[in-house]
N, CA, C and O atoms as a Tinker XYZ file with bonds, in Angstrom:
   280  protein
     1  N      3.061000   29.157000   28.653000    73     2
     2  CA     4.204000   28.613000   27.957000    64     1     3
     3  C      3.853000   27.282000   27.285000    63     2     4     5
     4  O      4.291000   27.015000   26.166000    81     3
     5  N      3.068000   26.458000   27.963000    73     3     6
     6  CA     2.688000   25.172000   27.390000    64     5     7
     7  C      1.791000   25.368000   26.169000    63     6     8     9
     8  O      1.859000   24.605000   25.206000    81     7
     9  N      0.944000   26.408000   26.225000    73     7    10
    10  CA     0.076000   26.682000   25.082000    64     9    11
    11  C      0.881000   27.091000   23.860000    63    10    12    13
    12  O      0.518000   26.751000   22.734000    81    11
    13  N      1.969000   27.815000   24.072000    73    11    14
    14  CA     2.830000   28.227000   22.967000    64    13    15
    15  C      3.454000   27.013000   22.279000    63    14    16    17
    16  O      3.493000   26.950000   21.051000    81    15
    17  N      3.936000   26.058000   23.057000    73    15    18
    18  CA     4.541000   24.856000   22.478000    64    17    19
    19  C      3.505000   23.987000   21.788000    63    18    20    21
    20  O      3.782000   23.414000   20.734000    81    19
    21  N      2.320000   23.882000   22.363000    73    19    22
    22  CA     1.258000   23.072000   21.749000    64    21    23
    23  C      0.827000   23.678000   20.418000    63    22    24    25
    24  O      0.616000   22.951000   19.448000    81    23
    25  N      0.694000   24.995000   20.363000    73    23    26
    26  CA     0.295000   25.649000   19.115000    64    25    27
    27  C      1.384000   25.524000   18.066000    63    26    28    29
    28  O      1.082000   25.341000   16.887000    81    27
    29  N      2.641000   25.617000   18.469000    73    27    30
    30  CA     3.748000   25.505000   17.530000    64    29    31
    31  C      3.854000   24.093000   16.976000    63    30    32    33
    32  O      4.080000   23.918000   15.779000    81    31
    33  N      3.694000   23.088000   17.822000    73    31    34
    34  CA     3.823000   21.716000   17.352000    64    33    35
    35  C      2.634000   21.294000   16.502000    63    34    36    37
    36  O      2.773000   20.436000   15.631000    81    35
    37  N      1.475000   21.883000   16.741000    73    35    38
    38  CA     0.302000   21.526000   15.950000    64    37    39
    39  C      0.373000   22.124000   14.550000    63    38    40    41
    40  O     -0.138000   21.526000   13.603000    81    39
    41  N      0.991000   23.282000   14.401000    73    39    42
    42  CA     0.997000   23.940000   13.101000    64    41    43
    43  C      2.207000   23.561000   12.247000    63    42    44    45
    44  O      2.127000   23.614000   11.020000    81    43
    45  N      3.299000   23.188000   12.856000    73    43    46
    46  CA     4.520000   22.909000   12.105000    64    45    47
    47  C      4.649000   21.413000   11.826000    63    46    48    49
    48  O      4.198000   20.576000   12.608000    81    47
    49  N      5.267000   21.104000   10.711000    73    47    50
    50  CA     5.539000   19.708000   10.380000    64    49    51
    51  C      6.645000   19.195000   11.301000    63    50    52    53
    52  O      7.524000   19.953000   11.711000    81    51
    53  N      6.594000   17.913000   11.617000    73    51    54
    54  CA     7.641000   17.397000   12.510000    64    53    55
    55  C      9.011000   17.450000   11.848000    63    54    56    57
    56  O      9.159000   17.146000   10.664000    81    55
    57  N      9.989000   17.834000   12.618000    73    55    58
    58  CA    11.344000   17.914000   12.103000    64    57    59
    59  C     12.014000   16.549000   12.259000    63    58    60    61
    60  O     11.746000   15.832000   13.223000    81    59
    61  N     12.884000   16.188000   11.315000    73    59    62
    62  CA    13.579000   14.910000   11.458000    64    61    63
    63  C     14.516000   14.944000   12.654000    63    62    64    65
    64  O     15.004000   16.002000   13.051000    81    63
    65  N     14.757000   13.770000   13.219000    73    63    66
    66  CA    15.654000   13.696000   14.363000    64    65    67
    67  C     17.064000   14.117000   13.979000    63    66    68    69
    68  O     17.757000   14.774000   14.757000    81    67
    69  N     17.481000   13.741000   12.791000    73    67    70
    70  CA    18.807000   14.098000   12.315000    64    69    71
    71  C     18.723000   14.316000   10.814000    63    70    72    73
    72  O     18.249000   13.451000   10.076000    81    71
    73  N     19.170000   15.435000   10.382000    73    71    74
    74  CA    19.180000   15.730000    8.954000    64    73    75
    75  C     20.635000   15.779000    8.505000    63    74    76    77
    76  O     21.276000   16.830000    8.537000    81    75
    77  N     21.134000   14.645000    8.094000    73    75    78
    78  CA    22.514000   14.570000    7.652000    64    77    79
    79  C     22.608000   14.580000    6.142000    63    78    80    81
    80  O     21.601000   14.740000    5.452000    81    79
    81  N     23.801000   14.412000    5.633000    73    79    82
    82  CA    23.977000   14.423000    4.181000    64    81    83
    83  C     23.352000   13.208000    3.495000    63    82    84    85
    84  O     23.134000   13.233000    2.284000    81    83
    85  N     23.065000   12.158000    4.241000    73    83    86
    86  CA    22.489000   10.946000    3.661000    64    85    87
    87  C     20.976000   10.953000    3.675000    63    86    88    89
    88  O     20.367000   10.005000    3.179000    81    87
    89  N     20.337000   11.988000    4.226000    73    87    90
    90  CA    18.880000   12.037000    4.350000    64    89    91
    91  C     18.165000   11.931000    3.001000    63    90    92    93
    92  O     17.193000   11.180000    2.915000    81    91
    93  N     18.585000   12.635000    1.938000    73    91    94
    94  CA    17.890000   12.468000    0.646000    64    93    95
    95  C     17.972000   11.039000    0.113000    63    94    96    97
    96  O     17.024000   10.557000   -0.506000    81    95
    97  N     19.083000   10.366000    0.345000    73    95    98
    98  CA    19.211000    8.987000   -0.115000    64    97    99
    99  C     18.275000    8.073000    0.658000    63    98   100   101
   100  O     17.672000    7.161000    0.091000    81    99
   101  N     18.157000    8.325000    1.956000    73    99   102
   102  CA    17.261000    7.531000    2.782000    64   101   103
   103  C     15.815000    7.736000    2.360000    63   102   104   105
   104  O     15.048000    6.776000    2.283000    81   103
   105  N     15.437000    8.983000    2.085000    73   103   106
   106  CA    14.076000    9.256000    1.638000    64   105   107
   107  C     13.791000    8.584000    0.298000    63   106   108   109
   108  O     12.699000    8.055000    0.088000    81   107
   109  N     14.767000    8.602000   -0.607000    73   107   110
   110  CA    14.601000    7.921000   -1.888000    64   109   111
   111  C     14.475000    6.425000   -1.721000    63   110   112   113
   112  O     13.671000    5.787000   -2.401000    81   111
   113  N     15.264000    5.858000   -0.821000    73   111   114
   114  CA    15.198000    4.417000   -0.554000    64   113   115
   115  C     13.846000    4.033000    0.033000    63   114   116   117
   116  O     13.263000    3.020000   -0.354000    81   115
   117  N     13.341000    4.845000    0.973000    73   115   118
   118  CA    12.036000    4.560000    1.568000    64   117   119
   119  C     10.922000    4.663000    0.530000    63   118   120   121
   120  O      9.988000    3.861000    0.539000    81   119
   121  N     11.018000    5.642000   -0.361000    73   119   122
   122  CA    10.002000    5.758000   -1.415000    64   121   123
   123  C     10.066000    4.559000   -2.354000    63   122   124   125
   124  O      9.026000    4.072000   -2.798000    81   123
   125  N     11.252000    4.082000   -2.660000    73   123   126
   126  CA    11.383000    2.889000   -3.506000    64   125   127
   127  C     10.766000    1.676000   -2.824000    63   126   128   129
   128  O     10.135000    0.851000   -3.485000    81   127
   129  N     10.941000    1.556000   -1.509000    73   127   130
   130  CA    10.338000    0.453000   -0.772000    64   129   131
   131  C      8.813000    0.541000   -0.809000    63   130   132   133
   132  O      8.132000   -0.470000   -0.978000    81   131
   133  N      8.281000    1.754000   -0.651000    73   131   134
   134  CA     6.825000    1.927000   -0.715000    64   133   135
   135  C      6.300000    1.553000   -2.098000    63   134   136   137
   136  O      5.282000    0.872000   -2.215000    81   135
   137  N      6.996000    1.997000   -3.143000    73   135   138
   138  CA     6.574000    1.681000   -4.511000    64   137   139
   139  C      6.635000    0.186000   -4.771000    63   138   140   141
   140  O      5.751000   -0.364000   -5.428000    81   139
   141  N      7.670000   -0.479000   -4.262000    73   139   142
   142  CA     7.806000   -1.919000   -4.446000    64   141   143
   143  C      6.671000   -2.657000   -3.740000    63   142   144   145
   144  O      6.110000   -3.600000   -4.299000    81   143
   145  N      6.330000   -2.249000   -2.538000    73   143   146
   146  CA     5.238000   -2.878000   -1.806000    64   145   147
   147  C      3.914000   -2.676000   -2.537000    63   146   148   149
   148  O      3.118000   -3.608000   -2.653000    81   147
   149  N      3.680000   -1.473000   -3.024000    73   147   150
   150  CA     2.441000   -1.194000   -3.745000    64   149   151
   151  C      2.335000   -2.054000   -5.006000    63   150   152   153
   152  O      1.265000   -2.585000   -5.301000    81   151
   153  N      3.429000   -2.194000   -5.749000    73   151   154
   154  CA     3.387000   -3.006000   -6.962000    64   153   155
   155  C      3.196000   -4.482000   -6.631000    63   154   156   157
   156  O      2.515000   -5.188000   -7.375000    81   155
   157  N      3.777000   -4.968000   -5.537000    73   155   158
   158  CA     3.582000   -6.359000   -5.137000    64   157   159
   159  C      2.129000   -6.613000   -4.752000    63   158   160   161
   160  O      1.574000   -7.662000   -5.080000    81   159
   161  N      1.516000   -5.670000   -4.065000    73   159   162
   162  CA     0.109000   -5.825000   -3.687000    64   161   163
   163  C     -0.781000   -5.844000   -4.927000    63   162   164   165
   164  O     -1.687000   -6.671000   -5.026000    81   163
   165  N     -0.529000   -4.938000   -5.874000    73   163   166
   166  CA    -1.311000   -4.924000   -7.109000    64   165   167
   167  C     -1.129000   -6.208000   -7.905000    63   166   168   169
   168  O     -2.087000   -6.709000   -8.493000    81   167
   169  N      0.076000   -6.743000   -7.933000    73   167   170
   170  CA     0.359000   -7.992000   -8.639000    64   169   171
   171  C     -0.412000   -9.148000   -8.006000    63   170   172   173
   172  O     -0.992000   -9.971000   -8.714000    81   171
   173  N     -0.418000   -9.212000   -6.680000    73   171   174
   174  CA    -1.148000  -10.268000   -5.984000    64   173   175
   175  C     -2.651000  -10.138000   -6.208000    63   174   176   177
   176  O     -3.340000  -11.146000   -6.365000    81   175
   177  N     -3.164000   -8.919000   -6.226000    73   175   178
   178  CA    -4.590000   -8.719000   -6.463000    64   177   179
   179  C     -4.978000   -9.147000   -7.873000    63   178   180   181
   180  O     -6.066000   -9.683000   -8.082000    81   179
   181  N     -4.095000   -8.913000   -8.841000    73   179   182
   182  CA    -4.415000   -9.326000  -10.210000    64   181   183
   183  C     -4.442000  -10.845000  -10.326000    63   182   184   185
   184  O     -5.293000  -11.394000  -11.026000    81   183
   185  N     -3.527000  -11.529000   -9.651000    73   183   186
   186  CA    -3.556000  -12.987000   -9.669000    64   185   187
   187  C     -4.782000  -13.528000   -8.940000    63   186   188   189
   188  O     -5.355000  -14.529000   -9.370000    81   187
   189  N     -5.190000  -12.899000   -7.864000    73   187   190
   190  CA    -6.387000  -13.331000   -7.143000    64   189   191
   191  C     -7.617000  -13.199000   -8.028000    63   190   192   193
   192  O     -8.476000  -14.080000   -8.028000    81   191
   193  N     -7.713000  -12.109000   -8.783000    73   191   194
   194  CA    -8.847000  -11.915000   -9.689000    64   193   195
   195  C     -8.826000  -12.946000  -10.813000    63   194   196   197
   196  O     -9.876000  -13.456000  -11.202000    81   195
   197  N     -7.641000  -13.256000  -11.339000    73   195   198
   198  CA    -7.525000  -14.269000  -12.388000    64   197   199
   199  C     -7.972000  -15.631000  -11.889000    63   198   200   201
   200  O     -8.754000  -16.309000  -12.557000    81   199
   201  N     -7.487000  -16.041000  -10.724000    73   199   202
   202  CA    -7.854000  -17.351000  -10.192000    64   201   203
   203  C     -9.323000  -17.417000   -9.820000    63   202   204   205
   204  O     -9.948000  -18.466000   -9.968000    81   203
   205  N     -9.891000  -16.310000   -9.336000    73   203   206
   206  CA   -11.320000  -16.283000   -9.020000    64   205   207
   207  C    -12.138000  -16.472000  -10.299000    63   206   208   209
   208  O    -13.138000  -17.189000  -10.294000    81   207
   209  N    -11.713000  -15.827000  -11.400000    73   207   210
   210  CA   -12.405000  -15.982000  -12.671000    64   209   211
   211  C    -12.282000  -17.412000  -13.190000    63   210   212   213
   212  O    -13.259000  -17.985000  -13.672000    81   211
   213  N    -11.081000  -17.991000  -13.092000    73   211   214
   214  CA   -10.914000  -19.379000  -13.534000    64   213   215
   215  C    -11.755000  -20.340000  -12.704000    63   214   216   217
   216  O    -12.321000  -21.293000  -13.240000    81   215
   217  N    -11.838000  -20.099000  -11.414000    73   215   218
   218  CA   -12.646000  -20.953000  -10.539000    64   217   219
   219  C    -14.128000  -20.848000  -10.919000    63   218   220   221
   220  O    -14.826000  -21.861000  -10.980000    81   219
   221  N    -14.606000  -19.632000  -11.171000    73   219   222
   222  CA   -15.998000  -19.460000  -11.579000    64   221   223
   223  C    -16.281000  -20.161000  -12.904000    63   222   224   225
   224  O    -17.337000  -20.772000  -13.069000    81   223
   225  N    -15.355000  -20.079000  -13.835000    73   223   226
   226  CA   -15.545000  -20.767000  -15.121000    64   225   227
   227  C    -15.567000  -22.281000  -14.944000    63   226   228   229
   228  O    -16.360000  -22.969000  -15.586000    81   227
   229  N    -14.704000  -22.799000  -14.080000    73   227   230
   230  CA   -14.669000  -24.242000  -13.845000    64   229   231
   231  C    -15.972000  -24.700000  -13.199000    63   230   232   233
   232  O    -16.527000  -25.729000  -13.583000    81   231
   233  N    -16.462000  -23.943000  -12.225000    73   231   234
   234  CA   -17.723000  -24.284000  -11.569000    64   233   235
   235  C    -18.869000  -24.284000  -12.584000    63   234   236   237
   236  O    -19.700000  -25.191000  -12.577000    81   235
   237  N    -18.916000  -23.279000  -13.448000    73   235   238
   238  CA   -19.989000  -23.187000  -14.432000    64   237   239
   239  C    -19.887000  -24.297000  -15.456000    63   238   240   241
   240  O    -20.919000  -24.785000  -15.917000    81   239
   241  N    -18.701000  -24.714000  -15.831000    73   239   242
   242  CA   -18.521000  -25.718000  -16.883000    64   241   243
   243  C    -18.606000  -27.149000  -16.346000    63   242   244   245
   244  O    -19.326000  -27.981000  -16.899000    81   243
   245  N    -17.881000  -27.429000  -15.284000    73   243   246
   246  CA   -17.754000  -28.813000  -14.825000    64   245   247
   247  C    -18.713000  -29.194000  -13.703000    63   246   248   249
   248  O    -19.125000  -30.351000  -13.619000    81   247
   249  N    -19.066000  -28.275000  -12.864000    73   247   250
   250  CA   -19.883000  -28.633000  -11.713000    64   249   251
   251  C    -21.357000  -28.320000  -11.945000    63   250   252   253
   252  O    -22.188000  -28.618000  -11.087000    81   251
   253  N    -21.694000  -27.733000  -13.071000    73   251   254
   254  CA   -23.098000  -27.506000  -13.406000    64   253   255
   255  C    -23.708000  -26.315000  -12.688000    63   254   256   257
   256  O    -24.925000  -26.134000  -12.720000    81   255
   257  N    -22.903000  -25.518000  -12.056000    73   255   258
   258  CA   -23.464000  -24.364000  -11.357000    64   257   259
   259  C    -23.139000  -23.079000  -12.088000    63   258   260   261
   260  O    -22.285000  -23.033000  -12.973000    81   259
   261  N    -23.835000  -22.060000  -11.694000    73   259   262
   262  CA   -23.570000  -20.742000  -12.256000    64   261   263
   263  C    -22.720000  -19.951000  -11.279000    63   262   264   265
   264  O    -22.967000  -20.011000  -10.074000    81   263
   265  N    -21.740000  -19.219000  -11.750000    73   263   266
   266  CA   -20.928000  -18.427000  -10.824000    64   265   267
   267  C    -21.772000  -17.317000  -10.204000    63   266   268   269
   268  O    -22.581000  -16.677000  -10.876000    81   267
   269  N    -21.569000  -17.114000   -8.943000    73   267   270
   270  CA   -22.290000  -16.065000   -8.226000    64   269   271
   271  C    -21.281000  -14.975000   -7.901000    63   270   272   273
   272  O    -20.309000  -15.202000   -7.180000    81   271
   273  N    -21.523000  -13.812000   -8.435000    73   271   274
   274  CA   -20.637000  -12.686000   -8.151000    64   273   275
   275  C    -20.998000  -12.098000   -6.804000    63   274   276   277
   276  O    -22.160000  -11.803000   -6.523000    81   275
   277  N    -19.982000  -11.933000   -5.979000    73   275   278
   278  CA   -20.219000  -11.391000   -4.641000    64   277   279
   279  C    -20.261000   -9.897000   -4.666000    63   278   280
   280  O    -20.451000   -9.267000   -3.626000    81   279
């Protein structure tokens, strides 16, 4: 009997605890949150790359060194 339950749970996708009429709205809200987080991370990475480039240019121009790419 335990083998039957283990095989069933391994092959089937987990069922939601409660599937009410608001479930599609909740799924849409969660996807919007994921998209917002992803865009915020990409935005921060672009600013980090910009500041790294500006720092390398300043070092090469004012401090007499050459930027070293890691």
